[in-house]
Phi, psi and omega in degrees: 000126183296145181297333179304324181296313183292319179298315181297316183289330183272328186265345176257150176299148003276355184304317183295325179290323176293323176296321178297321178294320176296317179295322178298318179296320181294326183263007189300332180262317183284324181224071188298324180292315177299318179299321179297318178296314180299320179297316181297317180294317180297310180293317180298318179297316178295323179295314179298318180298336184272000184267125175303326180292328177292322176298313180301311181294318179296320180294328178299330178281320186280319186277092186258347180263128181286159178289152171289131174293144182300332177293343179272348185300314184287340181259010183298331181297339177281348183244342183221158179253345181200162176249130179246124180252121182276140179288161182216035181088192179205158176268128189277120168051053180294118181300333180297329181255339182079012181198170175296151183224157172298154176288168174301322177297317178298319179296324177297318177295316181297317180300316181292317179297323179296318177298317180295318181295317180292324181285326187258337185079009182283146175286160187239140169242132171256143185226131179160132186269212185271094187300325179249013179082001180229151179290160003279163179285163174300320180299319179292317178301316180293320179297317178298316181292321179296325177288311187281324186262332187235359174070029180239126178271124180280134182275321183231150175227125174258114194243019183244340191289152179237345183225170177299319178301315180290327173309312184289311184297318183280333171293324178297323179297333179272315191271318184300318177299340178266009178080013180265107183243348179249119183230142169267115184264125179252120174199180181294151181301322181287341180265346190297317181303318180289324178294316179300313180302315182295317182288326175294320177297332179279355175107012181262154160269128191247131168256107180293133176231072185284154178216162176073049181290136175252357183275359177284165181305133187287342174058028178265157172301147180060026175071014179089020180267003174264136183293144176223143182295326181298327183294331178297316177297315181295317179298320178300319178294319180296319179294316177301319180291320178299318177297318180297321180293329176281320187284324186302311179296339179280325186259336181241134182241000000 
């Protein structure tokens, strides 16, 4: 297991808040005031992450690309030459299916990409490598699902990438030699700014096609001020994305 995985899980929320709580317990006798501060930050951070309203507000900052109007779907071929669907991991060995499957997030992307492909007639590329180091690739899983579940045949599969940056670079190796420079990129709304940046750096003109917006009204009782377990997962993704948007321009040129 790469060290990057452990560093990421421990230094980004919620891992960092759990570490603070452990440290607070360890220092409770020797440094009670410090322990109190650490405890407050740890508990407070977890509480904020669990609020649907915090997810909504955070997404408003992260989700900067607007949705495609449905009236634009059929005319997408005039702005793009292909549709690129980004991978999002996979579900390991689901007994109901007898094999690995795309994630729920991946299925949301596939469904939207299928609608765009049917409306526009554009060919589709799926991109995503070996999430667990063993076949099939994310790209293959998505291609199979798009064919079987949504009736769309994928033309290209990029099966080596592990990151958004590699999604773009390795998709470019497939598409640019064929003269395809304009792509409609399908991914989550909160992931789209980093995806657009990466694909533009790879040499593409990008038409953002975001899906799965979290910046809409949360529609929860009390305005979303009651904690929910789902919000911790969503907040973690938003924080990870915010870090990625800052880090990518520093590490990739």
